VEXDREN-2710 file (C-alpha; in Angstrom, 1 decimal):
% VEXDREN-2710
k/r/px/py/pz
1/MET/-49.8/15.1/-47.1
2/HIS/-49.8/12.1/-44.8
3/ASN/-47.2/10.3/-46.9
4/ARG/-44.9/13.3/-46.6
5/LYS/-45.2/13.2/-42.8
6/TYR/-44.4/9.5/-42.7
7/ILE/-41.4/10.1/-45.0
8/LEU/-40.1/13.0/-42.7
9/ALA/-40.6/10.9/-39.6
10/ALA/-38.7/8.0/-41.2
11/LEU/-35.8/10.3/-42.2
12/CYS/-35.7/11.7/-38.6
13/ALA/-35.6/8.2/-37.3
14/ILE/-32.7/7.2/-39.6
15/LEU/-30.8/10.4/-38.5
16/MET/-31.3/9.6/-34.9
17/LEU/-30.1/6.0/-35.4
18/GLY/-27.0/7.4/-37.1
19/HIS/-26.2/9.7/-34.2
20/ARG/-26.7/6.8/-31.7
21/ALA/-24.4/4.6/-33.8
22/GLU/-21.8/7.3/-33.8
23/ALA/-22.0/7.7/-30.0
24/GLN/-21.7/3.9/-29.6
25/ARG/-18.6/3.5/-31.7
26/PRO/-15.4/2.5/-29.8
27/GLU/-13.6/5.4/-28.2
28/SER/-10.6/4.9/-30.5
29/LYS/-12.8/5.9/-33.5
30/ARG/-13.7/9.2/-31.9
31/THR/-10.6/10.4/-30.1
32/LYS/-7.3/11.7/-31.5
33/PRO/-4.1/9.8/-30.9
34/GLN/-2.5/10.5/-27.5
35/LEU/1.1/10.5/-26.2
36/TRP/1.7/10.5/-22.4
37/LEU/5.3/11.1/-21.5
38/THR/7.5/10.7/-18.4
39/ASP/11.0/12.1/-18.9
40/PRO/12.9/12.4/-15.6
41/ASP/15.8/14.5/-17.1
42/GLN/13.3/17.1/-18.3
43/GLY/11.1/17.0/-15.2
44/ILE/8.1/15.8/-17.3
45/LEU/6.0/13.6/-15.1
46/PHE/3.3/11.8/-16.9
47/LYS/2.1/14.6/-19.1
48/GLN/0.2/14.5/-22.4
49/LYS/2.2/15.7/-25.4
50/PRO/1.3/16.2/-29.1
51/VAL/1.4/13.1/-31.4
52/GLN/3.3/13.5/-34.6
53/THR/1.6/11.6/-37.5
54/ILE/3.9/11.1/-40.5
55/SER/3.5/9.7/-44.0
56/GLY/6.8/7.9/-44.4
57/ARG/9.5/6.2/-42.3
58/ASP/12.4/8.5/-43.2
59/ASN/14.8/5.6/-42.5
60/LEU/14.0/5.7/-38.8
61/THR/14.0/2.6/-36.5
62/GLU/10.5/1.0/-36.7
63/ILE/8.4/-0.5/-34.0
64/THR/5.9/-2.6/-35.9
65/ILE/2.5/-3.5/-34.3
66/ASN/0.6/-6.6/-35.4
67/PRO/-2.9/-6.4/-33.9
68/ALA/-3.8/-9.7/-35.5
69/LYS/-1.5/-11.7/-33.3
70/LYS/-2.8/-11.7/-29.7
71/TYR/-1.4/-13.1/-26.5
72/GLN/-2.7/-13.0/-22.9
73/SER/-5.7/-11.0/-21.7
74/MET/-4.8/-8.4/-19.0
75/ASP/-6.3/-8.2/-15.5
76/GLY/-4.8/-4.8/-14.7
77/PHE/-2.0/-2.8/-13.1
78/GLY/-1.8/-1.5/-9.6
79/PHE/-0.4/-1.6/-6.1
80/ALA/-0.2/-3.6/-2.8
81/LEU/-2.7/-2.0/-0.4
82/THR/-0.8/-2.9/2.8
83/GLY/-2.4/-2.5/6.2
84/GLY/0.0/0.4/6.7
85/SER/-1.1/2.0/3.5
86/ALA/-4.7/1.7/4.5
87/MET/-4.0/3.1/7.9
88/LEU/-2.3/6.3/6.5
89/ILE/-5.1/6.8/3.9
90/ASN/-7.8/6.3/6.6
91/GLN/-6.2/9.0/8.7
92/MET/-6.6/11.6/6.0
93/SER/-9.4/14.1/6.1
94/ALA/-12.5/12.9/4.2
95/ASP/-12.2/15.2/1.2
96/LYS/-8.4/14.7/0.8
97/GLN/-8.8/10.9/1.2
98/MET/-11.5/10.7/-1.5
99/ALA/-9.5/13.0/-3.8
100/LEU/-6.5/10.7/-3.6
101/LEU/-8.5/7.5/-4.1
102/HIS/-10.2/9.0/-7.1
103/GLU/-6.8/10.0/-8.5
104/LEU/-5.4/6.5/-8.0
105/PHE/-8.4/4.4/-9.0
106/GLY/-10.6/6.5/-11.1
107/THR/-10.7/6.8/-14.9
108/GLY/-11.1/10.5/-15.3
109/LYS/-8.7/12.8/-17.2
110/LYS/-6.6/13.5/-14.1
111/ASP/-6.7/9.9/-12.7
112/ILE/-4.2/7.1/-13.3
113/GLY/-6.7/4.2/-13.2
114/ALA/-5.1/1.5/-11.1
115/SER/-7.2/-1.6/-11.6
116/TYR/-5.6/-4.3/-9.5
117/LEU/-4.8/-4.5/-5.7
118/ARG/-2.9/-7.0/-3.6
119/VAL/-3.8/-7.1/0.1
120/SER/-2.3/-9.2/2.9
121/ILE/-4.2/-12.0/4.5
122/GLY/-3.3/-11.1/8.1
123/ALA/-0.4/-8.7/8.6
124/SER/2.4/-8.1/6.1
125/ASP/5.7/-6.6/7.2
126/LEU/4.2/-3.2/6.3
127/ASP/1.6/-3.2/9.0
128/ASP/2.3/-1.4/12.2
129/HIS/2.3/-4.7/14.1
130/VAL/2.2/-8.5/13.5
131/PHE/-1.2/-10.2/13.6
132/SER/-3.2/-13.1/12.2
133/TYR/-7.0/-13.6/12.3
134/ASP/-6.7/-16.2/15.1
135/ASP/-4.0/-15.2/17.6
136/LEU/-3.7/-17.0/20.8
137/PRO/-1.5/-17.1/23.9
138/VAL/1.5/-19.4/23.6
139/GLY/0.5/-23.1/24.1
140/GLN/-3.1/-22.7/23.0
141/THR/-4.6/-23.9/19.7
142/ASP/-7.9/-23.4/17.9
143/PRO/-8.2/-26.0/15.1
144/GLU/-12.0/-25.2/14.8
145/LEU/-11.1/-21.5/14.3
146/LYS/-13.7/-20.5/16.8
147/LYS/-11.8/-17.3/17.6
148/PHE/-11.2/-16.3/13.9
149/THR/-11.9/-12.5/13.4
150/LEU/-11.2/-9.9/10.8
151/ALA/-11.2/-7.2/13.5
152/GLU/-7.8/-5.9/12.6
153/ASP/-8.7/-5.4/8.9
154/GLU/-12.0/-3.7/10.0
155/LYS/-10.0/-0.8/11.5
156/ALA/-8.7/0.6/8.2
157/LEU/-8.2/-1.9/5.4
158/ILE/-11.8/-2.8/4.8
159/PRO/-13.1/0.8/5.1
160/VAL/-10.5/1.9/2.5
161/LEU/-11.4/-1.0/0.2
162/LYS/-15.1/-0.1/0.4
163/LYS/-14.3/3.4/-0.7
164/ILE/-12.1/2.1/-3.6
165/LEU/-14.9/-0.2/-4.7
166/ILE/-17.3/2.7/-4.9
167/ILE/-14.9/4.4/-7.4
168/ASN/-14.1/1.1/-9.2
169/PRO/-16.5/-1.7/-8.4
170/THR/-14.8/-4.2/-10.8
171/ILE/-11.2/-3.8/-9.4
172/LYS/-9.5/-7.1/-8.9
173/ILE/-8.2/-8.0/-5.4
174/LEU/-5.6/-10.6/-4.7
175/GLY/-5.0/-11.8/-1.1
176/SER/-1.6/-13.1/0.0
177/PRO/-0.6/-14.4/3.5
178/TRP/2.7/-13.7/5.1
179/SER/2.2/-16.2/7.9
180/PRO/-0.6/-18.3/9.3
181/PRO/-1.3/-18.1/13.1
182/ALA/1.8/-19.0/15.0
183/TRP/0.1/-21.9/16.7
184/MET/-0.2/-23.6/13.3
185/LYS/3.6/-23.5/12.7
186/THR/6.5/-25.8/13.6
187/ASN/8.4/-23.0/15.5
188/ASP/5.3/-21.4/17.2
189/SER/6.6/-18.0/15.8
190/THR/5.3/-15.4/13.4
191/GLY/8.6/-15.5/11.5
192/GLY/10.0/-18.5/9.6
193/GLY/9.0/-22.1/10.4
194/HIS/6.7/-24.4/8.4
195/LEU/3.0/-25.2/8.5
196/LYS/2.4/-28.3/10.7
197/VAL/0.8/-31.1/8.7
198/GLU/-1.9/-31.6/11.3
199/TYR/-3.1/-28.1/10.6
200/TYR/-3.3/-28.3/6.8
201/HIS/-7.1/-28.7/6.9
202/ALA/-7.5/-25.9/9.5
203/TYR/-5.4/-23.6/7.4
204/SER/-7.5/-24.3/4.3
205/ARG/-10.6/-23.4/6.2
206/TYR/-8.8/-20.3/7.5
207/PHE/-8.6/-19.1/3.8
208/ILE/-12.3/-20.0/3.4
209/LYS/-13.3/-18.0/6.4
210/TYR/-11.2/-15.1/5.2
211/ILE/-12.8/-15.1/1.7
212/LYS/-16.3/-15.4/3.1
213/GLY/-15.7/-12.8/5.8
214/MET/-14.4/-10.3/3.3
215/ALA/-17.5/-11.0/1.0
216/ALA/-19.7/-10.3/4.0
217/HIS/-18.2/-6.8/4.0
218/GLY/-18.8/-6.4/0.3
219/VAL/-15.2/-7.1/-0.7
220/HIS/-14.8/-9.8/-3.4
221/ILE/-11.4/-11.6/-3.2
222/ASP/-10.7/-12.6/-6.8
223/ALA/-7.7/-14.8/-6.1
224/ILE/-5.3/-15.9/-3.4
225/THR/-1.6/-16.9/-3.3
226/ILE/-0.8/-19.6/-0.8
227/GLN/2.3/-18.0/0.7
228/ASN/4.1/-14.8/0.1
229/GLU/7.8/-15.5/-0.6
230/PRO/7.7/-19.2/0.5
231/LEU/11.5/-19.5/0.4
232/ASN/12.2/-16.4/2.5
233/PRO/12.2/-17.0/6.3
234/LYS/13.8/-13.7/7.2
235/ASN/10.8/-11.4/7.1
236/ASN/8.4/-10.8/10.0
237/PRO/5.9/-12.2/9.4
238/SER/7.0/-15.0/7.1
239/MET/6.9/-18.8/6.6
240/VAL/8.8/-21.4/4.6
241/MET/6.7/-23.6/2.3
242/GLU/8.7/-25.8/-0.1
243/ALA/7.3/-26.9/-3.4
244/ASP/6.3/-30.4/-2.1
245/GLU/4.6/-28.9/0.9
246/GLN/2.6/-26.5/-1.3
247/ALA/1.6/-29.3/-3.7
248/ASN/0.4/-31.5/-0.8
249/PHE/-1.5/-28.7/0.8
250/ILE/-3.2/-27.9/-2.5
251/LYS/-4.2/-31.4/-3.6
252/ASN/-5.1/-32.8/-0.2
253/ASN/-6.7/-29.8/1.5
254/LEU/-7.0/-26.4/-0.1
255/GLY/-8.3/-27.5/-3.4
256/PRO/-10.9/-30.0/-2.2
257/ASP/-12.0/-27.7/0.6
258/PHE/-12.4/-24.8/-1.7
259/LYS/-14.5/-27.0/-4.1
260/ALA/-16.6/-28.3/-1.2
261/ALA/-17.2/-24.7/0.1
262/LYS/-17.9/-23.5/-3.5
263/ILE/-15.2/-20.9/-3.2
264/LYS/-14.5/-19.4/-6.7
265/ALA/-11.3/-17.5/-5.8
266/ARG/-8.5/-18.5/-8.0
267/VAL/-5.5/-20.4/-6.4
268/ILE/-2.1/-19.0/-7.5
269/LEU/1.2/-20.7/-6.7
270/TYR/4.6/-19.6/-5.6
271/ASP/4.6/-15.8/-5.3
272/HIS/8.4/-15.4/-5.2
273/ASN/11.4/-14.7/-7.3
274/ALA/12.1/-15.5/-11.0
275/ASP/15.2/-17.5/-10.1
276/ARG/13.1/-20.6/-9.2
277/PRO/10.8/-21.4/-12.1
278/ASP/11.2/-25.0/-11.1
279/TYR/9.1/-24.4/-8.0
280/PRO/5.8/-23.8/-9.8
281/ILE/6.6/-26.2/-12.6
282/THR/7.1/-29.0/-10.1
283/ILE/3.6/-28.4/-8.6
284/LEU/2.0/-28.0/-12.0
285/ASN/3.5/-31.3/-13.1
286/ASP/1.4/-33.0/-10.4
287/PRO/-2.0/-33.4/-12.0
288/LYS/-3.8/-33.9/-8.6
289/ALA/-2.5/-30.4/-7.5
290/SER/-2.6/-28.7/-10.9
291/VAL/-6.4/-29.2/-11.4
292/TYR/-7.0/-26.7/-8.6
293/VAL/-4.5/-24.1/-9.7
294/ASP/-5.1/-21.1/-11.9
295/GLY/-1.4/-20.1/-12.3
296/SER/1.8/-18.8/-10.8
297/ALA/3.0/-15.5/-9.3
298/PHE/6.4/-13.9/-9.4
299/HIS/8.6/-11.2/-7.9
300/LEU/11.9/-10.1/-9.4
301/TYR/14.4/-9.7/-6.6
302/GLY/16.3/-12.6/-8.1
303/GLY/16.5/-14.2/-11.5
304/LYS/15.5/-12.9/-14.9
305/ILE/12.1/-12.0/-16.1
306/GLU/12.5/-14.3/-19.2
307/ALA/12.3/-17.3/-16.8
308/LEU/8.5/-16.7/-16.6
309/SER/8.2/-17.9/-20.1
310/GLU/9.7/-21.2/-19.1
311/VAL/6.7/-21.7/-16.8
312/HIS/4.3/-20.6/-19.6
313/ASN/6.0/-23.0/-22.1
314/ALA/5.8/-25.9/-19.6
315/HIS/2.2/-25.3/-18.8
316/PRO/0.6/-22.9/-21.4
317/ASP/-2.9/-23.6/-20.0
318/LYS/-2.0/-21.8/-16.7
319/ASN/-1.8/-18.1/-16.1
320/LEU/1.1/-16.0/-14.9
321/TYR/1.0/-12.9/-12.6
322/PHE/3.6/-10.4/-11.4
323/THR/2.7/-9.6/-7.8
324/GLU/5.5/-7.6/-6.2
325/GLU/8.5/-5.3/-6.8
326/TRP/9.6/-2.6/-4.4
327/VAL/11.2/0.8/-4.9
328/GLY/13.9/1.6/-2.3
329/ALA/13.8/5.0/-0.5
330/PRO/14.4/7.8/-1.2
331/GLY/13.8/6.8/-4.9
332/ASN/15.5/7.7/-8.1
333/LEU/12.9/8.2/-10.9
334/LYS/15.3/7.7/-13.8
335/LYS/17.0/4.7/-12.3
336/ASP/13.9/3.1/-11.0
337/MET/12.0/3.5/-14.3
338/GLN/14.8/1.8/-16.2
339/PHE/14.3/-1.4/-14.2
340/HIS/10.6/-1.2/-13.5
341/ILE/9.4/-0.1/-17.0
342/ARG/11.9/-2.2/-19.0
343/ASP/11.9/-5.4/-17.0
344/ILE/8.4/-5.4/-15.3
345/ILE/5.8/-3.2/-17.1
346/ILE/7.3/-4.3/-20.5
347/GLY/9.2/-7.4/-19.5
348/ALA/6.6/-9.1/-17.3
349/THR/3.8/-8.6/-19.8
350/ARG/5.9/-9.7/-22.7
351/ASN/6.5/-12.9/-20.7
352/TRP/2.8/-13.7/-20.3
353/CYS/1.9/-11.9/-17.0
354/LYS/-1.7/-10.8/-16.8
355/ASN/-1.0/-8.1/-14.2
356/VAL/1.7/-6.0/-12.6
357/ILE/1.6/-5.0/-9.0
358/GLU/4.0/-2.5/-7.4
359/TRP/5.0/-2.7/-3.7
360/ASN/3.6/-0.7/-2.1
361/LEU/0.9/2.0/-2.3
362/ALA/1.7/4.3/0.6
363/ALA/4.1/5.1/3.4
364/ASP/4.9/8.1/5.6
365/PRO/8.0/10.3/5.2
366/HIS/10.0/7.9/7.4
367/GLN/8.9/4.7/5.4
368/LEU/6.5/3.8/8.3
369/PRO/4.7/1.8/9.3
370/HIS/6.4/-1.5/9.3
371/THR/6.6/-4.4/11.7
372/PRO/9.7/-5.1/13.9
373/GLY/12.0/-6.8/11.3
374/GLY/9.9/-5.6/8.4
375/CYS/11.1/-3.5/5.5
376/THR/12.6/-0.1/6.6
377/GLU/13.3/1.3/3.1
378/CYS/10.2/0.5/1.1
379/LEU/9.1/3.7/-0.6
380/GLY/5.4/4.0/-1.2
381/ALA/4.0/4.9/-4.6
382/VAL/2.8/7.9/-2.6
383/THR/4.2/9.4/0.6
384/ILE/1.4/10.6/2.9
385/ASN/2.1/13.2/5.6
386/GLY/-1.2/14.0/7.2
387/ASP/-3.2/15.4/4.2
388/GLN/0.0/16.1/2.1
389/VAL/0.7/13.7/-0.7
390/ALA/4.0/13.3/-2.7
391/ARG/4.0/11.1/-5.8
392/ASN/7.0/8.7/-6.1
393/PRO/8.5/6.5/-8.9
394/ALA/6.0/3.6/-8.6
395/TYR/3.1/6.1/-9.1
396/TYR/4.4/7.1/-12.5
397/ILE/5.5/3.6/-13.4
398/VAL/2.0/2.2/-12.9
399/ALA/0.4/5.2/-14.5
400/GLN/2.2/4.7/-17.8
401/ALA/0.2/1.4/-18.2
402/ALA/-2.8/1.4/-15.9
403/LYS/-4.5/4.5/-17.3
404/PHE/-4.7/3.0/-20.8
405/VAL/-4.3/-0.8/-20.6
406/ARG/-7.7/-1.4/-19.1
407/PRO/-8.8/-4.9/-17.8
408/GLY/-9.7/-7.1/-20.7
409/SER/-7.0/-5.6/-23.0
410/LYS/-5.0/-8.2/-24.9
411/ARG/-1.3/-8.0/-25.5
412/ILE/-0.5/-8.0/-29.2
413/GLU/2.6/-8.5/-31.2
414/SER/5.4/-5.9/-31.6
415/ASN/9.0/-6.3/-32.5
416/TYR/11.3/-5.9/-29.4
417/LEU/14.3/-3.6/-29.8
418/THR/17.2/-3.6/-27.3
419/ASP/17.5/0.2/-27.3
420/LEU/13.7/0.7/-27.4
421/PRO/12.0/-2.1/-25.4
422/ASN/8.3/-1.9/-25.9
423/VAL/5.0/-3.7/-25.5
424/ALA/1.6/-3.3/-27.2
425/PHE/-2.0/-3.9/-26.3
426/LEU/-5.4/-3.8/-27.9
427/THR/-8.0/-2.5/-25.5
428/PRO/-11.7/-3.5/-25.2
429/ALA/-12.6/-0.1/-26.7
430/GLY/-10.6/-0.9/-29.8
431/GLN/-7.6/1.3/-29.0
432/THR/-4.0/0.3/-29.5
433/VAL/-1.6/1.2/-26.6
434/VAL/2.1/1.1/-27.2
435/ILE/4.5/1.6/-24.2
436/VAL/8.1/2.4/-25.2
437/TYR/11.2/3.0/-23.1
438/ASN/14.5/4.5/-24.3
439/ASP/17.2/2.2/-22.8
440/SER/20.1/3.9/-24.6
441/ALA/22.4/6.7/-23.5
442/ALA/21.2/9.0/-26.3
443/SER/17.9/10.5/-27.5
444/LYS/16.1/8.2/-30.0
445/LYS/13.8/9.0/-32.9
446/PHE/11.7/6.1/-34.2
447/VAL/8.5/5.2/-36.0
448/ILE/5.5/3.3/-34.6
449/LYS/3.7/1.5/-37.5
450/SER/0.4/-0.2/-37.1
451/GLY/-1.3/-1.0/-40.5
452/ASN/-1.4/2.2/-42.4
453/LYS/-0.9/4.3/-39.3
454/LEU/2.5/5.9/-38.8
455/PHE/3.6/7.9/-35.8
456/GLN/7.0/9.5/-35.2
457/GLY/8.3/9.2/-31.6
458/THR/11.2/10.9/-29.9
459/LEU/12.4/9.8/-26.4
460/ASN/15.3/11.1/-24.5
461/SER/17.5/8.7/-22.6
462/GLY/15.6/7.1/-19.7
463/ALA/12.2/8.5/-20.9
464/THR/9.0/6.5/-21.3
465/GLY/6.2/7.2/-23.7
466/THR/2.7/5.6/-24.0
467/TRP/1.0/6.1/-27.4
468/VAL/-2.7/5.5/-27.6
469/PHE/-4.5/5.5/-31.0
END
């Protein structure tokens, strides 16, 4: 009798272990294949559709996935949370604000799961006024940074970041300056000019005080770029920093000062257009500067996305990031998706980028706020009018990747087709994610093949599909 009880207990334990093992299997083993579609001509905006599993190719064009060949690990997809974006979000009623933030940064069924943010160090041109963290009357200086303060960010940006971090505590945050304090610059102005050599050390400590100050608020800055668009003096704020200046600043000041202060934030070069791959390569060729550098960041207002692979090939040990691309108001979803999906979501990641950030998260119906001389036509991913929210092209562009290509996913091999540009990833949960765009003038039928799995896809012209299996 006792032996029978022991046998029954053992069987129950085995069954319980089996149930636990089933529950702990990767999500891809327990969920059905998914297709999420955005088709501007049909008015389909990021909706889940049935997946067609097939047994043969039927002579259709084939997108072949090879999970065995892996490339870069992904940090995420997301938006620039400008000071203006934070201001508009912070002005919403509490319930509407949290609903929007959950939709943007949560991982629930109705959320899009943005997992990367870019914030400005001081004002960007999409704040409602220009400021740094150490502004002084003309003629005064503060090399000891005794008047440094994050008071401007404490008004809206930091409160919004804290709410986002409750929703997604592991979201990565990149900080980028548009200009140092005017008193550090050769022209004593917030726009243009260069960083005075005598203030290189003060400016490196400015970064350190910023990173430590944000940490004191519970906001971890994962990485910084040294200067937004260092070859563009026309913005307000802005500053010019040539490659030799950036190299000298890194190797003589920023790098050693970060090391001495035990700052772990990654240092990222350049942060400008793909037409100048020589800029980061020149700095990375300097071993005294390169030792402090994690990688290079790019925009695509000039040049071709393939130029990023030149930087990778020259320095394959360094990372690449895609940190900005704007959508112009009023927005055209079909036209905007062609460029942003084909050349950025697909193109940037196929050219080694670990992230993609759209510019910018939010604006009001008049594309406000912006600084005097700032961007007057930058359309937010969402338009906020009081508590009313409209979703714009960048929202759907980011959603097609962010919801499924979670941080830690690895890009894997797929054959590139001119009419059907695509990119594939393997997620930490073991799922395969394939993003496909129809860049032809006609509807396209095709097959996605991964091992013994075959899925038939159909995309109208200008449509994007994300297959998850």
